[in-house]
C-alpha positions in Angstrom: 29.8 0.7 7.2 30.4 2.8 10.2 27.9 2.3 12.8 27.1 5.6 14.8 25.7 4.9 18.1 22.1 5.3 19.0 20.8 8.8 17.9 19.9 10.9 21.1 16.0 11.5 22.5 16.5 15.0 20.8 17.7 13.4 17.3 16.9 10.0 16.7 18.6 8.1 14.0 16.0 7.0 11.3 16.5 4.8 8.6 14.8 5.3 5.5 14.2 2.0 3.7 13.0 1.8 0.2 13.4 0.0 -3.2 12.7 -3.7 -2.8 11.8 -6.6 -4.8 8.2 -5.9 -6.0 6.9 -4.9 -9.0 6.4 -1.3 -6.7 10.2 -0.8 -6.8 10.3 2.5 -8.4 7.3 4.1 -7.1 8.9 3.4 -3.3 12.0 4.9 -4.7 10.3 8.2 -5.6 8.3 8.3 -2.2 11.8 8.1 -0.5 13.3 10.8 -2.3 9.9 13.0 -1.4 9.9 12.0 1.9 13.4 12.2 2.8 13.2 15.8 1.2 11.1 17.1 4.2 12.8 15.1 7.0 14.2 17.9 9.5 17.6 17.1 9.5 18.1 19.1 12.7 15.3 16.8 14.4 16.4 13.3 12.9 19.5 11.7 11.9 18.7 10.0 8.6 20.1 7.3 7.2 18.5 6.1 3.2 18.9 2.5 2.6 18.0 1.3 -0.3 17.2 -2.6 -1.7 17.7 -3.2 -5.0 15.6 -5.2 -7.5 17.5 -8.8 -6.5 17.1 -8.2 -2.8 20.6 -6.6 -1.9 20.6 -3.9 0.6 22.8 -0.9 -0.1 23.8 2.6 1.3 21.4 4.7 -1.2 21.1 8.5 -1.3 17.6 8.8 -2.8 18.5 11.5 -5.6 17.4 11.1 -8.6 17.2 14.6 -10.0 16.3 14.3 -13.7 13.8 11.1 -14.2 12.4 12.3 -17.8 9.3 10.8 -17.0 10.4 7.5 -15.7 10.7 5.7 -12.3 14.0 5.4 -10.2 15.7 2.5 -9.2 18.3 1.5 -6.1 21.7 1.1 -7.7 23.4 -2.4 -7.1 27.1 -0.9 -7.0 26.6 1.1 -3.8 28.4 0.4 -0.6 26.5 -2.6 0.7 24.4 -2.3 4.1 24.9 -4.9 6.7 21.8 -6.4 8.3 23.5 -6.4 11.5 23.8 -2.4 11.4 20.0 -2.3 11.5 20.2 -1.9 15.7 21.9 0.7 15.5 18.9 2.8 14.5 16.0 4.0 16.6 13.5 3.7 14.0 12.9 2.8 10.4 10.6 4.1 8.0 9.6 1.1 5.1 8.8 2.8 2.5 8.3 -0.7 0.6 5.3 -1.3 -1.2 3.9 -4.8 -2.4 5.3 -8.2 -1.6 8.9 -8.6 0.1 8.4 -5.1 2.0 4.5 -4.4 2.7 3.6 -7.8 3.7 5.0 -8.5 7.0 8.1 -9.7 5.8 10.5 -6.9 6.8 8.1 -6.2 9.6 9.4 -9.2 11.1 12.5 -8.8 10.4 12.1 -5.3 13.0 10.3 -7.3 15.3 13.2 -10.1 15.6 15.8 -7.1 16.0 13.8 -5.6 18.3 14.0 -2.1 16.5 10.6 0.4 16.2 9.3 0.6 12.8 6.7 3.2 11.2 3.1 1.3 10.2 1.7 -2.0 10.8 3.0 -4.9 12.7 3.4 -8.3 11.2 -0.4 -9.9 11.0 -1.7 -6.5 10.0 0.6 -6.1 7.4 0.5 -9.9 5.8 -3.3 -9.7 6.0 -3.9 -6.9 4.3 -1.4 -7.6 1.3 -3.6 -10.9 0.4 -6.8 -10.0 -0.8 -8.5 -13.1 0.0 -7.7 -12.9 3.5 -8.5 -9.3 4.0 -11.9 -10.1 2.4 -12.5 -12.5 5.0 -11.5 -10.1 7.7 -14.0 -7.4 6.0 -16.3 -10.2 6.2 -16.3 -10.9 9.6 -16.5 -7.1 10.6 -19.5 -6.7 8.4 -18.1 -4.3 6.0 -19.9 -4.4 2.4 -17.8 -6.2 -0.3 -18.4 -7.4 -3.9 -18.7 -11.4 -4.6 -15.3 -12.9 -5.4 -13.9 -16.3 -6.1 -10.1 -17.3 -4.8 -8.1 -19.6 -6.9 -5.7 -21.6 -4.6 -2.4 -22.4 -6.0 -2.5 -25.1 -8.7 -6.5 -25.3 -8.4 -6.6 -23.9 -12.2 -5.2 -27.3 -13.3 -6.3 -29.5 -10.9 -9.8 -28.5 -10.2 -10.3 -26.5 -13.3 -14.1 -27.2 -14.0 -14.8 -26.1 -10.4 -13.5 -23.4 -10.4 -14.7 -22.1 -13.9 -18.2 -22.9 -12.6 -17.3 -20.8 -9.2 -16.3 -18.0 -11.6 -19.0 -17.8 -14.0 -21.5 -17.3 -11.1 -20.1 -14.0 -10.5 -21.2 -13.1 -14.1 -19.7 -10.6 -16.6 -17.4 -8.5 -16.4 -15.1 -9.6 -13.6 -11.7 -8.5 -12.7 -8.9 -10.9 -12.4 -5.8 -10.1 -9.9 -2.5 -11.2 -8.3 -3.8 -12.1 -4.4 -0.7 -10.3 -3.3 0.1 -7.7 -5.8 0.0 -4.2 -5.4 -0.9 -0.8 -7.6 -3.2 -2.8 -9.9 -0.1 -5.0 -11.3 -1.1 -7.8 -13.4 -5.1 -7.1 -13.0 -7.1 -7.6 -16.0 -10.6 -6.9 -17.0 -12.4 -10.0 -18.6 -15.3 -9.2 -20.7 -15.9 -12.6 -22.4 -15.0 -15.9 -21.0 -12.7 -17.0 -23.6 -10.2 -13.9 -22.0 -10.3 -15.7 -18.7 -7.6 -18.1 -18.9 -5.0 -15.7 -20.3 -6.0 -13.5 -17.3 -5.7 -16.0 -14.6 -2.2 -17.4 -16.2 -1.0 -14.0 -16.5 -2.1 -12.8 -12.8 -0.7 -16.4 -11.5 2.9 -15.3 -13.1 2.9 -12.4 -10.5 1.5 -14.7 -7.5 0.3 -18.5 -7.7 -2.9 -17.3 -5.8 -5.5 -15.7 -7.9 -8.6 -13.8 -6.9 -11.7 -13.1 -9.2 -13.8 -10.4 -8.6 -17.3 -9.3 -9.7 -17.3 -5.8 -11.7 -18.9 -3.2 -9.9 -21.5 -1.4 -12.0 -21.5 2.4 -12.3 -18.4 2.4 -10.2 -16.3 5.4 -8.4 -13.3 5.0 -6.5 -13.3 6.7 -3.2 -10.6 6.4 -0.6 -9.7 7.8 2.7 -6.7 8.1 4.9 -6.7 6.3 8.3 -4.0 7.3 11.2 -3.7 6.8 14.6 -3.1 9.6 17.4 -0.9 9.5 20.2 -3.4 7.5 22.5 -3.6 4.8 19.7 -7.1 6.1 18.5 -7.8 5.5 14.9 -8.9 8.8 12.9 -10.2 9.3 9.1 -9.4 12.2 6.6 -11.7 13.5 4.4 -12.6 11.5 1.4 -10.9 11.6 -1.9 -11.9 10.5 -5.4 -9.6 9.1 -8.2 -10.9 10.2 -11.7 -9.7 8.6 -14.6 -9.9 10.7 -17.7 -12.9 9.8 -19.9 -10.7 9.5 -23.4 -7.8 7.7 -21.5 -7.2 4.2 -22.9 -7.7 2.1 -19.6 -10.5 0.4 -18.6 -9.9 0.6 -14.9 -7.6 2.8 -12.6 -4.3 0.6 -13.4 -0.7 1.3 -12.6 0.2 3.5 -15.8 -3.1 5.5 -15.0 -1.6 6.0 -11.3 1.9 6.5 -11.9 3.1 6.9 -15.6 0.7 8.8 -18.3 -1.2 11.4 -16.4 -4.7 10.4 -16.9 -5.8 10.2 -13.8 -6.6 13.1 -11.0 -6.9 13.3 -7.1 -10.1 15.1 -6.2 -9.9 16.0 -2.6 -12.6 16.5 -1.1 -14.5 14.2 -3.2 -18.0 15.7 -4.2 -20.1 13.4 -2.1 -23.1 13.9 0.0 -22.2 14.6 3.7 -24.0 11.3 5.0 -21.9 9.3 2.5 -18.4 10.7 3.4 -19.0 10.0 7.2 -19.9 6.5 6.5 -16.9 5.9 4.3 -14.7 7.5 7.2 -16.5 5.0 9.8 -15.8 2.1 7.5 -12.1 3.6 6.9 -11.3 3.6 10.5 -13.3 0.1 11.2 -11.5 -1.8 8.8 -8.1 -0.4 10.3 -9.3 -1.8 13.4 -10.7 -5.1 12.2 -7.0 -6.0 10.6 -5.1 -4.4 13.4 -3.4 -2.0 11.8 -1.1 0.6 13.2 0.4 4.2 12.2 -1.2 4.6 9.2 -3.2 3.0 6.1 -5.2 3.9 3.2 -8.6 2.2 2.5 -10.3 2.0 -0.7 -14.0 1.9 -1.8 -16.4 1.7 -5.0 -19.7 3.9 -4.8 -21.6 1.3 -7.3 -25.0 1.4 -8.8 -26.0 -0.9 -5.7 -24.3 0.9 -2.8 -21.0 1.4 -1.0 -18.2 -1.4 -1.0 -15.1 -2.0 0.2 -12.2 -2.7 -2.1 -9.2 -3.0 0.0 -6.5 -1.3 2.2 -3.1 -0.5 2.1 -0.9 -0.5 5.3 1.9 2.0 3.2 0.4 3.8 0.6 1.8 5.8 -2.0 3.7 8.5 -0.2 5.0 11.2 -2.6 3.3 14.9 -2.2 1.0 14.1 -5.1 -0.2 10.9 -3.9 -3.5 10.5 -2.6 -2.6 9.5 1.3 -1.0 12.6 1.6 -3.5 14.9 -0.4 -6.4 13.5 2.2 -4.5 14.6 5.3 -3.2 18.2 3.8 -6.9 18.8 2.8 -7.8 17.5 6.7 -5.2 20.1 8.0 -1.8 18.0 8.3 0.8 19.0 5.9 3.2 16.8 4.2 6.0 17.3 6.6 4.1 17.2 9.4 2.4 14.0 8.4 5.8 12.5 8.0 6.8 13.7 11.6 3.9 12.5 13.2 4.3 9.1 11.9 7.8 8.9 13.2 6.9 10.3 16.6 4.2 7.5 17.0 7.1 4.8 16.2 9.4 6.1 18.5 6.6 6.2 21.1 5.4 2.5 20.5 7.0 -0.3 22.7 8.8 -3.2 21.2 7.5 -6.7 21.4 4.0 -7.7 22.1 1.8 -4.7 22.5 
């Protein structure tokens, strides 16, 4: 790759990074296609950089015209991108979801290279990706949660009786999840105890650490977007709701419902009382600040028969024009292209190194 010098203050050089090794590779590619389409080429010099499923970095185009209902993929036969060239960029927009991208790994690379990037730093990204650690921070911040049990790597074999006793205390049904996967990958609902072991083993194929959560009764899935202002203050969007069609074959909001079969709908704003909306917005900002997030995040909640509980936080949420996070901000007065520009400008204004 021929590397041009750093962009000028009037036209910064931007690497849009996407793909990656996680199960959310295709979603990341789709996000990149849509984001690149709205970045003003008169204001930014944009270079698409893809990471293949095997981890190779290549110079991509992010142009997939006819997907025929599927998800795109980074091609491995494209020209290689050298890691040494990262320093030629003024800012990186890492549109990576899941492990090896959203979890602090590439953020650490950018920190070492002294390159600015959009989104949270190493610690916040890592903690937000790891559900048990996220829950620990949420608990310390006083945020309400559902009961859960963490199954440490190897504990299902070495300490199974104790683990099962703790899980059984949650009552049925429960949700079994890989601790560090996104987009509901590997998540299974367990409605009888003979389903527990297959669910744990399946989750452990994606992540040796597994989390088991009590199921929420009568739950509604509510979400809020959080971004930072130029002065660093975190602000929350309107509240949205994920609604899965009653006749859909999904017991919960899984990967297919999110991205593939059209059975879920984003309702923005959600039909909730203003007092509840304000509480969700307040909790969203509290969660963002408790983890030390930067730039952006989407915070997810359940409204259960027993009240409001926080579910998780995503430091790089889905970012197509049809995704919840951009939809929340569009309804809050920030159109898609303006939202992308705000995040780039936030990153460009952020100092490198400790902050």
